[in-house]
Backbone as ProteinMPNN parsed JSONL, in Angstrom:
{"seq_chain_A": "XXXXXXXXXXXXXXXXXXXXXXXXXXXXXXXXXXXXXXXXXXXXXXXXXXXXXXXXXXXXXXXXXXXXXXXXXXXXXXXXXXXXXXXXXXXXXXXXXXXXXXXXXXXXXXXXXXXXXXXXXXXXXXXXXXXXXXXXXXXXXXXXXXXXXXXXXXXXXXXXXXXXXXXXXXXXXXXXXXXXXXXXXXXXXXXXXXXXXXXXXXXXXXXXXXXX", "coords_chain_A": {"N_chain_A": [[194.241, -74.207, -18.545], [195.321, -76.675, -17.94], [197.08, -77.03, -20.08], [198.842, -74.974, -19.56], [199.931, -75.828, -17.096], [201.19, -78.119, -18.024], [203.187, -77.05, -19.666], [204.665, -75.601, -17.796], [205.619, -77.683, -16.172], [207.179, -78.999, -18.068], [209.163, -77.082, -18.531], [210.347, -77.053, -15.993], [211.35, -79.64, -15.895], [213.265, -79.55, -17.96], [214.944, -77.59, -16.908], [215.872, -78.899, -14.605], [217.336, -80.953, -15.801], [219.32, -79.453, -17.12], [220.645, -78.356, -14.921], [221.636, -80.688, -13.732], [223.39, -81.586, -15.686], [225.112, -79.531, -15.923], [224.717, -77.561, -17.931], [224.715, -74.868, -18.359], [225.981, -71.937, -19.828], [228.644, -70.209, -18.611], [230.67, -67.645, -18.17], [231.282, -65.264, -16.911], [230.02, -63.239, -14.203], [226.723, -61.907, -14.57], [224.442, -59.17, -14.557], [221.086, -58.029, -14.406], [218.019, -56.132, -14.61], [214.718, -55.435, -13.416], [212.295, -52.975, -13.373], [209.464, -51.927, -11.862], [206.942, -49.617, -12.346], [204.717, -46.914, -11.384], [202.043, -45.081, -12.913], [200.999, -41.745, -12.847], [198.662, -38.975, -12.787], [198.495, -35.364, -13.221], [197.601, -34.659, -10.706], [198.642, -36.518, -9.089], [197.169, -38.825, -8.944], [196.325, -42.257, -9.721], [197.035, -43.028, -13.097], [195.284, -44.481, -15.555], [196.555, -45.386, -18.031], [198.465, -46.92, -19.395], [198.684, -48.113, -21.921], [198.601, -46.022, -23.831], [200.805, -44.524, -22.951], [202.939, -46.35, -23.266], [202.864, -46.652, -26.015], [203.728, -44.148, -26.771], [206.294, -44.062, -25.641], [207.524, -46.129, -27.028], [209.512, -48.193, -26.909], [210.876, -51.338, -26.738], [211.886, -52.228, -24.336], [210.223, -51.365, -22.402], [207.246, -52.444, -20.937], [203.853, -53.687, -20.462], [202.314, -54.005, -17.226], [200.485, -55.657, -14.578], [198.412, -53.831, -13.661], [196.523, -51.148, -15.186], [197.692, -48.79, -14.629], [200.302, -49.312, -14.317], [203.682, -49.826, -15.461], [206.472, -51.658, -16.82], [209.976, -51.713, -16.753], [212.531, -53.226, -18.413], [215.807, -53.984, -17.971], [218.541, -54.725, -19.946], [220.751, -57.567, -19.445], [224.157, -57.37, -18.243], [227.806, -57.538, -17.964], [229.462, -57.579, -14.723], [231.984, -56.516, -13.711], [234.474, -53.939, -12.782], [233.473, -50.6, -13.395], [230.848, -51.164, -13.846], [228.434, -51.042, -12.404], [228.054, -48.303, -11.99], [227.78, -47.438, -14.621], [225.463, -48.828, -15.262], [223.611, -47.544, -13.585], [223.646, -44.956, -14.717], [222.683, -45.452, -17.314], [220.125, -46.454, -16.767], [218.979, -44.229, -15.518], [219.045, -42.317, -17.611], [217.37, -43.574, -19.484], [214.924, -43.725, -18.093], [214.438, -41.007, -17.726], [214.049, -40.187, -20.379], [211.792, -41.704, -20.989], [209.975, -40.592, -19.187], [209.7, -38.004, -20.214], [208.349, -38.538, -22.617], [206.052, -39.768, -21.611], [204.864, -37.672, -20.266], [203.783, -36.192, -22.294], [201.434, -37.461, -22.731], [200.015, -36.732, -20.578], [200.779, -38.016, -18.261], [202.855, -39.228, -15.555], [205.845, -40.897, -14.558], [206.35, -42.896, -11.781], [208.384, -44.192, -9.264], [207.73, -45.954, -6.554], [206.939, -48.096, -4.987], [204.142, -49.055, -3.266], [201.647, -47.004, -4.39], [200.827, -44.08, -2.706], [198.469, -42.63, -3.133], [196.655, -44.414, -4.099], [193.464, -45.762, -4.093], [190.602, -47.763, -2.985], [188.58, -47.451, -4.942], [189.993, -47.117, -7.267], [190.688, -49.623, -8.037], [188.717, -50.972, -9.352], [186.455, -51.659, -12.081], [187.988, -50.622, -15.032], [190.648, -51.293, -14.267], [192.591, -53.174, -14.916], [195.331, -54.087, -17.074], [194.742, -54.397, -20.574], [194.846, -57.473, -21.365], [194.863, -60.832, -22.315], [196.316, -62.639, -20.876], [196.565, -61.604, -18.245], [193.875, -61.543, -17.533], [193.239, -64.248, -17.666], [194.875, -65.192, -15.625], [193.712, -63.938, -13.401], [191.123, -65.108, -13.485], [191.71, -67.847, -13.165], [192.829, -67.963, -10.619], [190.686, -67.192, -8.976], [188.819, -69.101, -9.617], [190.054, -71.36, -8.605], [190.184, -70.673, -5.888], [187.526, -70.146, -5.15], [186.33, -68.176, -3.685], [186.274, -64.732, -2.466], [189.249, -62.677, -2.028], [190.716, -62.234, 1.082], [192.026, -59.447, 2.646], [193.96, -58.622, 5.271], [195.516, -56.578, 7.275], [197.34, -55.92, 10.032], [198.032, -53.361, 12.468], [198.863, -49.965, 13.475], [196.812, -48.623, 12.174], [194.447, -50.592, 11.251], [193.798, -52.62, 8.403], [191.17, -54.205, 6.886], [189.709, -55.958, 4.449], [187.922, -57.162, 1.536], [188.704, -58.544, -1.649], [187.527, -58.686, -4.952], [188.904, -59.373, -7.132], [192.231, -59.802, -8.526], [193.233, -57.318, -8.28], [194.456, -55.805, -6.082], [197.048, -56.815, -6.141], [198.298, -55.436, -8.154], [199.125, -53.161, -6.955], [201.528, -53.649, -5.815], [204.487, -52.808, -6.577], [207.919, -53.075, -7.629], [211.563, -53.027, -7.545], [213.679, -55.153, -9.157], [216.654, -56.773, -8.939], [218.599, -58.757, -10.934], [220.804, -61.485, -10.764], [223.137, -63.378, -12.385], [224.645, -66.389, -11.694], [227.062, -69.054, -11.357], [225.977, -72.506, -11.483], [227.211, -73.938, -9.399], [227.685, -71.998, -7.496], [225.218, -71.158, -6.794], [223.625, -71.875, -4.498], [224.994, -70.682, -2.309], [224.822, -67.957, -2.996], [222.043, -67.646, -3.052], [221.36, -68.163, -0.353], [222.736, -66.076, 0.894], [221.329, -63.912, -0.145], [218.856, -64.25, 1.11], [219.564, -63.747, 3.744], [220.246, -61.019, 3.78], [217.902, -59.858, 3.009], [215.99, -58.902, 4.88], [217.243, -56.587, 6.246], [217.617, -55.039, 3.896], [214.964, -54.547, 3.116], [214.087, -53.104, 5.338], [215.61, -50.774, 5.097], [214.976, -49.858, 2.539], [212.225, -49.873, 2.027], [209.362, -47.963, 1.236], [206.667, -47.664, 1.443], [204.484, -47.555, 3.558], [201.741, -47.571, 3.777], [198.587, -48.812, 2.692], [195.778, -48.223, 0.907]], "CA_chain_A": [[195.075, -74.334, -17.361], [196.064, -77.925, -18.05], [198.18, -76.792, -21.01], [199.795, -74.127, -18.842], [200.641, -76.683, -16.141], [202.06, -79.017, -18.78], [204.356, -76.292, -20.108], [205.474, -75.303, -16.608], [206.312, -78.913, -15.794], [208.207, -79.231, -19.082], [210.259, -76.151, -18.25], [211.025, -77.517, -14.785], [212.114, -80.844, -16.249], [214.435, -79.111, -18.726], [215.818, -76.888, -15.969], [216.51, -79.918, -13.772], [218.34, -81.623, -16.633], [220.428, -78.518, -17.346], [221.411, -78.278, -13.682], [222.336, -81.96, -13.529], [224.438, -81.738, -16.694], [225.896, -78.285, -15.956], [224.596, -77.105, -19.318], [224.693, -73.418, -18.439], [227.198, -71.246, -20.246], [228.947, -69.223, -17.578], [232.034, -67.138, -18.256], [231.443, -64.171, -15.954], [228.729, -62.859, -13.621], [225.907, -60.921, -15.275], [223.335, -58.616, -13.789], [220.024, -57.346, -15.138], [217.117, -55.45, -13.688], [213.341, -55.107, -13.771], [211.778, -51.879, -12.562], [208.017, -51.754, -12.014], [206.624, -48.222, -12.041], [203.332, -46.459, -11.422], [201.73, -43.888, -13.696], [200.088, -40.827, -12.167], [198.329, -37.762, -13.526], [199.018, -34.151, -12.616], [197.184, -34.598, -9.303], [199.267, -37.694, -8.468], [196.234, -39.938, -8.893], [196.7, -43.276, -10.706], [196.642, -42.769, -14.486], [195.034, -45.778, -16.202], [196.874, -45.07, -19.43], [199.75, -47.502, -19.792], [198.722, -48.399, -23.356], [198.965, -44.791, -24.523], [202.163, -44.154, -22.557], [203.878, -47.275, -23.9], [202.899, -46.328, -27.44], [204.555, -42.947, -26.918], [207.685, -44.411, -25.324], [207.946, -46.905, -28.21], [210.768, -48.879, -26.61], [210.51, -52.688, -26.301], [212.32, -52.465, -22.958], [209.09, -50.992, -21.547], [206.127, -53.345, -21.181], [202.733, -53.565, -19.535], [202.245, -54.805, -16.006], [199.122, -56.079, -14.268], [197.479, -52.715, -13.608], [196.575, -50.185, -16.287], [198.505, -47.663, -14.168], [201.656, -49.855, -14.132], [204.534, -50.24, -16.579], [207.692, -52.336, -16.378], [211.188, -51.397, -17.511], [213.462, -54.352, -18.368], [217.165, -53.552, -18.284], [219.287, -55.884, -20.46], [221.872, -58.004, -18.604], [225.503, -56.963, -18.635], [228.83, -57.996, -17.016], [229.528, -56.832, -13.477], [233.253, -55.976, -13.203], [234.843, -52.542, -12.998], [232.489, -49.559, -13.075], [229.594, -51.573, -14.481], [227.285, -50.594, -11.617], [227.861, -46.883, -12.256], [227.248, -47.339, -15.979], [224.08, -49.293, -15.194], [222.82, -46.465, -12.998], [223.534, -43.862, -15.678], [221.815, -45.877, -18.411], [218.756, -46.536, -16.254], [218.487, -42.87, -15.306], [218.817, -41.702, -18.916], [216.199, -44.195, -20.109], [213.724, -43.306, -17.363], [214.205, -39.591, -18.025], [213.477, -40.115, -21.723], [210.433, -42.244, -20.914], [209.15, -39.614, -18.48], [209.408, -36.913, -21.148], [207.32, -38.997, -23.549], [204.821, -40.019, -20.858], [204.245, -36.389, -19.914], [203.0, -35.74, -23.448], [200.119, -38.09, -22.587], [199.435, -36.292, -19.313], [201.127, -38.962, -17.198], [204.211, -39.174, -15.02], [206.334, -42.193, -14.092], [206.715, -42.823, -10.367], [208.907, -45.408, -8.624], [207.407, -45.702, -5.155], [206.341, -49.238, -4.294], [202.688, -48.869, -3.274], [201.308, -45.598, -4.611], [200.042, -43.63, -1.554], [197.162, -42.089, -3.525], [195.813, -45.498, -4.604], [192.288, -45.994, -3.265], [189.816, -48.918, -3.452], [187.817, -47.16, -6.159], [190.874, -47.231, -8.43], [190.889, -51.036, -8.343], [187.477, -51.518, -9.902], [186.248, -51.259, -13.472], [189.037, -50.861, -16.03], [191.947, -51.192, -13.602], [193.546, -54.159, -15.426], [195.85, -53.939, -18.431], [193.977, -55.23, -21.511], [195.658, -58.622, -21.768], [194.235, -62.116, -22.02], [197.138, -63.32, -19.87], [196.188, -61.138, -16.915], [192.503, -61.966, -17.266], [193.285, -65.688, -17.398], [195.456, -65.346, -14.293], [192.67, -63.556, -12.451], [190.043, -66.102, -13.496], [192.175, -69.134, -12.642], [193.013, -67.832, -9.171], [189.397, -67.168, -8.28], [188.187, -70.407, -9.813], [190.693, -72.277, -7.658], [189.849, -70.284, -4.519], [186.094, -70.254, -4.914], [185.882, -67.114, -2.786], [187.039, -63.5, -2.572], [190.516, -62.63, -1.297], [190.697, -61.44, 2.307], [193.234, -58.684, 2.966], [193.875, -58.267, 6.692], [196.82, -56.056, 7.67], [197.242, -55.353, 11.373], [198.952, -52.272, 12.742], [198.24, -48.814, 14.131], [195.554, -48.445, 11.454], [194.223, -51.916, 10.667], [193.044, -52.712, 7.151], [190.51, -55.493, 6.675], [188.809, -55.803, 3.31], [187.88, -58.283, 0.603], [188.922, -58.181, -3.048], [186.822, -59.552, -5.895], [189.834, -59.636, -8.234], [193.623, -59.706, -8.077], [193.617, -55.916, -8.427], [195.434, -55.321, -5.096], [198.401, -57.235, -6.514], [198.88, -54.416, -9.028], [199.689, -52.104, -6.117], [202.849, -54.074, -5.325], [205.547, -52.636, -7.567], [209.233, -53.279, -7.018], [212.754, -53.051, -8.382], [214.27, -56.484, -8.996], [217.998, -56.899, -9.494], [218.864, -60.152, -11.272], [222.22, -61.832, -10.767], [223.438, -64.699, -12.928], [225.816, -67.012, -11.083], [227.249, -70.433, -11.8], [225.194, -73.459, -10.685], [227.943, -74.329, -8.192], [227.622, -70.904, -6.522], [223.837, -70.707, -6.634], [223.129, -72.037, -3.127], [225.607, -69.664, -1.453], [224.245, -66.655, -3.338], [220.642, -67.661, -2.62], [221.318, -68.04, 1.103], [223.162, -64.718, 1.235], [220.222, -63.008, -0.491], [217.832, -64.359, 2.143], [220.075, -63.139, 4.972], [220.235, -59.552, 3.704], [216.595, -59.374, 2.553], [215.353, -58.124, 5.943], [217.827, -55.244, 6.321], [217.328, -54.304, 2.663], [213.577, -54.096, 3.177], [213.988, -52.078, 6.374], [216.225, -49.533, 4.613], [214.491, -49.408, 1.243], [210.763, -49.821, 1.882], [208.844, -46.598, 1.359], [205.222, -47.72, 1.231], [203.905, -48.116, 4.776], [200.282, -47.509, 3.785], [197.818, -49.359, 1.574], [194.427, -47.666, 1.068]], "C_chain_A": [[195.912, -75.613, -17.402], [197.268, -77.767, -18.976], [199.261, -75.946, -20.347], [200.615, -74.964, -17.86], [201.614, -77.616, -16.858], [203.338, -78.296, -19.199], [205.265, -75.933, -18.933], [206.275, -76.526, -16.191], [207.429, -79.242, -16.779], [209.417, -78.339, -18.834], [211.052, -76.595, -17.021], [211.875, -78.751, -15.068], [213.391, -80.483, -17.009], [215.445, -78.431, -17.808], [216.575, -77.876, -15.087], [217.612, -80.644, -14.545], [219.556, -80.728, -16.858], [221.289, -78.373, -16.095], [222.251, -79.533, -13.483], [223.521, -82.103, -14.474], [225.348, -80.52, -16.799], [225.909, -77.686, -17.355], [224.617, -75.59, -19.467], [226.038, -72.89, -18.923], [227.48, -70.15, -19.227], [230.412, -68.835, -17.657], [232.297, -66.073, -17.201], [230.068, -63.797, -15.407], [228.029, -61.798, -14.47], [224.834, -60.398, -14.335], [222.355, -57.938, -14.732], [219.05, -56.765, -14.126], [215.725, -55.33, -14.283], [212.868, -54.015, -12.82], [210.294, -51.715, -12.865], [207.643, -50.361, -11.519], [205.118, -47.985, -12.051], [203.216, -45.248, -12.34], [200.738, -43.039, -12.921], [199.785, -39.65, -13.082], [198.885, -36.546, -12.792], [198.664, -33.983, -11.159], [197.721, -35.785, -8.505], [198.285, -38.829, -8.209], [196.645, -40.973, -9.943], [196.167, -42.933, -12.097], [196.512, -44.106, -15.208], [195.321, -45.685, -17.702], [198.165, -45.726, -19.898], [199.828, -47.825, -21.28], [199.171, -47.172, -24.145], [200.415, -44.393, -24.224], [203.193, -45.049, -23.237], [203.979, -47.024, -25.402], [203.771, -45.1, -27.691], [206.025, -43.24, -26.644], [208.308, -45.207, -26.464], [209.321, -47.541, -28.031], [210.412, -50.264, -26.084], [210.978, -53.03, -24.893], [211.213, -52.133, -21.964], [207.873, -51.818, -21.938], [205.0, -53.074, -20.191], [203.009, -54.363, -18.269], [200.766, -55.026, -15.706], [198.11, -54.941, -14.326], [197.625, -51.774, -14.786], [197.365, -48.942, -15.91], [199.95, -48.111, -13.884], [202.373, -50.006, -15.471], [205.781, -50.899, -15.989], [208.833, -51.993, -17.322], [212.173, -52.546, -17.318], [214.838, -53.896, -18.851], [217.972, -54.762, -18.744], [220.442, -56.267, -19.544], [223.205, -57.54, -19.164], [226.497, -57.462, -17.59], [228.939, -57.057, -15.818], [230.836, -56.094, -13.188], [233.448, -54.494, -13.473], [233.767, -51.572, -12.546], [231.125, -49.878, -13.678], [228.375, -51.06, -13.731], [226.997, -49.117, -11.863], [227.288, -46.664, -13.657], [225.783, -47.775, -16.021], [223.175, -48.199, -14.654], [222.596, -45.344, -14.005], [222.592, -44.219, -16.819], [220.357, -45.939, -17.972], [218.171, -45.141, -16.084], [218.173, -42.173, -16.628], [217.553, -42.256, -19.573], [214.913, -43.76, -19.424], [213.408, -41.836, -17.62], [213.556, -39.426, -19.401], [212.044, -40.623, -21.727], [209.489, -41.268, -20.229], [208.77, -38.461, -19.405], [208.29, -37.301, -22.109], [205.998, -39.26, -22.844], [204.096, -38.719, -20.542], [203.432, -35.816, -21.064], [201.606, -36.341, -23.439], [199.46, -37.731, -21.263], [199.726, -37.213, -18.153], [202.567, -38.745, -16.751], [204.57, -40.543, -14.46], [206.855, -42.045, -12.671], [207.212, -44.184, -9.894], [208.716, -45.249, -7.117], [206.84, -46.906, -4.429], [204.831, -49.165, -4.403], [202.385, -47.38, -3.384], [200.408, -45.1, -3.476], [198.652, -43.113, -1.909], [196.22, -43.157, -4.064], [194.692, -45.789, -3.613], [191.489, -47.181, -3.808], [189.075, -48.663, -4.755], [188.676, -47.234, -7.425], [191.048, -48.676, -8.888], [189.585, -51.719, -8.723], [187.387, -51.1, -11.367], [187.425, -51.62, -14.354], [190.436, -50.732, -15.437], [193.005, -52.066, -14.26], [194.044, -53.796, -16.82], [195.081, -54.867, -19.368], [194.828, -56.368, -22.067], [194.932, -59.901, -21.387], [195.011, -62.86, -20.935], [196.735, -62.912, -18.462], [194.772, -61.581, -16.556], [192.456, -63.452, -16.94], [193.859, -65.962, -16.016], [194.422, -65.042, -13.22], [191.604, -64.644, -12.348], [190.486, -67.417, -12.869], [192.349, -69.088, -11.13], [191.679, -67.895, -8.448], [188.604, -68.447, -8.493], [188.748, -71.409, -8.814], [190.296, -71.966, -6.217], [188.377, -70.512, -4.204], [185.549, -69.207, -3.969], [186.742, -65.875, -3.003], [188.327, -63.6, -1.755], [190.358, -61.726, -0.079], [192.049, -60.762, 2.477], [193.082, -58.193, 4.394], [195.268, -57.881, 7.169], [196.664, -55.382, 9.025], [198.3, -54.277, 11.561], [198.225, -51.151, 13.439], [196.899, -48.484, 13.495], [195.281, -49.74, 10.693], [193.406, -51.808, 9.382], [192.474, -54.114, 7.026], [189.48, -55.307, 5.574], [188.856, -57.054, 2.452], [188.074, -57.754, -0.82], [188.235, -59.193, -3.945], [187.662, -59.858, -7.132], [191.248, -59.565, -7.672], [194.139, -58.276, -8.191], [194.614, -55.438, -7.37], [196.868, -55.721, -5.412], [199.081, -56.182, -7.382], [199.493, -53.272, -8.234], [201.129, -52.395, -5.725], [203.893, -53.968, -6.431], [206.906, -52.704, -6.876], [210.337, -53.073, -8.049], [213.451, -54.372, -8.11], [215.62, -56.53, -9.709], [218.295, -58.378, -9.704], [220.37, -60.392, -11.35], [222.391, -63.244, -11.306], [224.723, -65.213, -12.295], [225.946, -68.433, -11.617], [226.394, -71.363, -10.95], [225.886, -73.84, -9.383], [227.846, -73.272, -7.098], [226.198, -70.501, -6.18], [223.384, -70.763, -5.185], [223.687, -70.963, -2.207], [225.007, -68.289, -1.721], [222.799, -66.561, -2.887], [220.548, -67.447, -1.113], [221.725, -66.641, 1.546], [222.054, -63.711, 0.954], [219.133, -63.052, 0.57], [218.269, -63.66, 3.429], [219.943, -61.618, 4.932], [218.871, -58.995, 3.303], [215.924, -58.496, 3.605], [215.922, -56.727, 6.072], [217.57, -54.404, 5.071], [215.92, -53.73, 2.693], [213.425, -52.965, 4.181], [214.531, -50.737, 5.887], [215.533, -48.973, 3.379], [212.997, -49.271, 1.11], [210.263, -48.4, 2.1], [207.338, -46.553, 1.162], [204.533, -48.307, 2.462], [202.388, -48.178, 4.769], [199.687, -48.116, 2.522], [196.369, -48.987, 1.818], [194.399, -46.709, 2.261]], "O_chain_A": [[197.06, -75.632, -16.958], [198.344, -78.297, -18.701], [200.453, -76.176, -20.551], [201.837, -74.832, -17.792], [202.715, -77.874, -16.373], [204.433, -78.85, -19.105], [206.489, -75.959, -19.06], [207.464, -76.425, -15.891], [208.497, -79.706, -16.381], [210.558, -78.791, -18.919], [212.281, -76.523, -17.01], [212.981, -78.889, -14.545], [214.46, -81.032, -16.742], [216.649, -78.664, -17.913], [217.772, -77.715, -14.849], [218.686, -80.914, -14.007], [220.693, -81.196, -16.793], [222.513, -78.278, -16.187], [223.423, -79.458, -13.114], [224.545, -82.677, -14.103], [226.24, -80.469, -17.647], [226.962, -77.348, -17.895], [224.545, -75.078, -20.584], [227.095, -73.341, -18.48], [226.65, -69.267, -19.01], [231.289, -69.601, -17.259], [233.398, -65.986, -16.659], [229.058, -64.014, -16.076], [228.674, -60.903, -15.018], [224.38, -61.103, -13.434], [222.751, -57.345, -15.735], [219.247, -56.899, -12.919], [215.564, -55.149, -15.49], [213.027, -54.128, -11.605], [209.915, -51.401, -13.993], [207.991, -49.977, -10.403], [204.353, -48.748, -12.641], [204.171, -44.492, -12.518], [199.749, -43.553, -12.398], [200.53, -39.359, -14.018], [199.661, -36.69, -11.847], [199.34, -33.249, -10.438], [197.295, -36.022, -7.375], [198.529, -39.691, -7.364], [197.249, -40.613, -10.953], [194.995, -42.59, -12.254], [197.51, -44.786, -15.446], [194.432, -45.883, -18.53], [198.888, -45.152, -20.713], [200.918, -47.814, -21.853], [200.024, -47.275, -25.026], [201.155, -43.981, -25.118], [204.21, -44.561, -23.729], [205.051, -47.166, -25.991], [204.469, -45.023, -28.702], [206.903, -42.724, -27.336], [209.466, -44.995, -26.824], [210.184, -47.434, -28.902], [209.712, -50.368, -25.077], [210.52, -54.014, -24.313], [211.258, -52.569, -20.813], [207.508, -51.889, -23.111], [205.166, -52.338, -19.218], [203.835, -55.276, -18.256], [199.9, -54.628, -16.485], [197.067, -55.068, -14.967], [198.719, -51.615, -15.327], [197.678, -48.122, -16.774], [200.724, -47.369, -13.28], [201.743, -50.281, -16.492], [206.099, -50.718, -14.814], [208.666, -51.986, -18.542], [212.604, -52.815, -16.197], [215.0, -53.477, -19.997], [218.079, -55.737, -18.002], [221.054, -55.395, -18.927], [223.37, -57.345, -20.369], [226.108, -57.777, -16.466], [228.556, -55.89, -15.893], [230.8, -55.102, -12.46], [232.725, -53.874, -14.254], [233.218, -51.702, -11.452], [230.344, -48.976, -13.983], [227.383, -50.681, -14.353], [225.836, -48.714, -11.938], [226.422, -45.813, -13.856], [224.967, -47.176, -16.721], [222.098, -47.952, -15.197], [221.482, -44.837, -14.133], [221.791, -43.388, -17.247], [219.46, -45.529, -18.71], [217.024, -44.888, -16.452], [217.142, -41.511, -16.748], [216.763, -41.507, -20.148], [213.923, -43.459, -20.091], [212.24, -41.461, -17.721], [212.633, -38.629, -19.571], [211.179, -40.048, -22.387], [208.336, -41.127, -20.636], [207.631, -37.995, -19.375], [207.394, -36.503, -22.387], [204.935, -39.005, -23.409], [202.866, -38.667, -20.549], [202.499, -35.044, -20.844], [200.692, -35.802, -24.064], [198.469, -38.345, -20.868], [199.002, -37.202, -17.158], [203.381, -38.162, -17.467], [203.71, -41.262, -13.952], [207.69, -41.186, -12.388], [206.55, -45.201, -10.095], [209.45, -44.499, -6.473], [206.3, -46.747, -3.335], [204.287, -49.207, -5.506], [202.828, -46.59, -2.55], [199.319, -45.643, -3.292], [197.748, -43.151, -1.073], [195.094, -42.841, -4.449], [194.946, -46.032, -2.434], [191.671, -47.569, -4.962], [188.954, -49.564, -5.585], [188.149, -47.394, -8.526], [191.504, -48.924, -10.004], [189.384, -52.901, -8.445], [188.172, -50.271, -11.827], [187.822, -52.783, -14.422], [191.314, -50.122, -16.048], [194.193, -51.753, -14.184], [193.295, -53.271, -17.643], [194.794, -56.006, -19.001], [195.453, -56.23, -23.118], [194.444, -60.035, -20.265], [194.429, -63.622, -20.164], [196.58, -63.762, -17.585], [194.502, -61.95, -15.413], [191.724, -63.872, -16.044], [193.39, -66.857, -15.312], [194.273, -65.79, -12.253], [191.228, -65.05, -11.248], [189.727, -68.035, -12.123], [192.052, -70.061, -10.438], [191.552, -68.571, -7.428], [187.804, -68.833, -7.64], [188.007, -72.211, -8.244], [190.093, -72.878, -5.416], [188.027, -71.006, -3.132], [184.419, -69.332, -3.495], [187.796, -65.941, -3.635], [188.479, -64.482, -0.91], [189.916, -60.584, -0.201], [193.09, -61.418, 2.457], [192.166, -57.426, 4.692], [196.103, -58.746, 7.435], [195.943, -54.393, 9.154], [199.334, -54.284, 10.894], [197.115, -51.334, 13.939], [195.955, -48.107, 14.189], [195.828, -49.954, 9.611], [192.462, -51.023, 9.283], [193.214, -55.097, 7.058], [188.498, -54.585, 5.746], [189.729, -57.903, 2.625], [187.651, -56.643, -1.141], [188.341, -60.402, -3.735], [187.197, -60.516, -8.062], [191.439, -59.3, -6.486], [195.349, -58.051, -8.198], [195.551, -54.721, -7.721], [197.806, -55.041, -4.996], [200.304, -56.048, -7.35], [200.289, -52.499, -8.769], [201.867, -51.487, -5.344], [204.148, -54.94, -7.141], [207.022, -52.424, -5.683], [210.085, -52.961, -9.249], [213.779, -54.68, -6.964], [215.706, -56.35, -10.924], [218.247, -59.163, -8.758], [221.11, -59.598, -11.931], [221.851, -64.197, -10.744], [225.761, -64.553, -12.351], [225.029, -68.946, -12.258], [226.109, -71.04, -9.797], [225.221, -74.043, -8.368], [227.915, -73.596, -5.913], [225.987, -69.603, -5.365], [222.812, -69.794, -4.685], [222.947, -70.389, -1.407], [224.717, -67.542, -0.787], [222.368, -65.518, -2.396], [219.745, -66.637, -0.649], [221.13, -66.082, 2.467], [221.859, -62.768, 1.72], [218.547, -62.022, 0.901], [217.451, -63.055, 4.122], [219.574, -60.997, 5.929], [218.699, -57.777, 3.259], [215.352, -57.459, 3.27], [215.166, -55.757, 6.015], [217.334, -53.2, 5.168], [215.706, -52.571, 2.341], [212.725, -51.986, 3.922], [213.985, -49.685, 6.219], [215.499, -47.759, 3.183], [212.524, -48.622, 0.177], [210.688, -47.718, 3.033], [206.791, -45.526, 0.76], [204.049, -49.438, 2.415], [201.797, -48.779, 5.666], [200.222, -47.952, 1.426], [195.787, -49.389, 2.825], [193.354, -46.134, 2.567]]}, "name": "protein", "num_of_chains": 1, "seq": "XXXXXXXXXXXXXXXXXXXXXXXXXXXXXXXXXXXXXXXXXXXXXXXXXXXXXXXXXXXXXXXXXXXXXXXXXXXXXXXXXXXXXXXXXXXXXXXXXXXXXXXXXXXXXXXXXXXXXXXXXXXXXXXXXXXXXXXXXXXXXXXXXXXXXXXXXXXXXXXXXXXXXXXXXXXXXXXXXXXXXXXXXXXXXXXXXXXXXXXXXXXXXXXXXXXX"}
């Protein structure tokens, strides 16, 4: 953990220097995307098979995520002008369709849905985590620092109050993240604008009102 903190601090120091010296190369705005997906079986239950599915997809743009029923699709950055957004949509759709075809050969299907409605507490025990030392180290460091289980307490019409013995519930939170590269001079304005529209975006786009 000390080595990890040292590397994080080093990265922050370098980033601060680059900002101060305007060391970023910036000719035109770029956008990229990360799409976190769930894997389900024929009964729409979580499929803990991301290793097999990724081996079948065989595309470095697709990677593991925290849960064994999660995968992540990384879309390379590209310029924004003209019909770039339409081309981005077409490329993403074609890639996901191809990945779905290969995943189905392993008895799995790719679902973009935020929190999977069929996810139950029993799915987040045992072999729920992707086999990665990074994820295990993250889990261990969080619980070592906390010294206690995680309390999940969500109020509403149907209140949920439970404890988690691992970071497994975090694997339920999948999202689509659109990345925008801007110049350092424009960063603050873009950041503030993103915060302003975050609420309406969530209200229009959220489709996972239930957890467990």
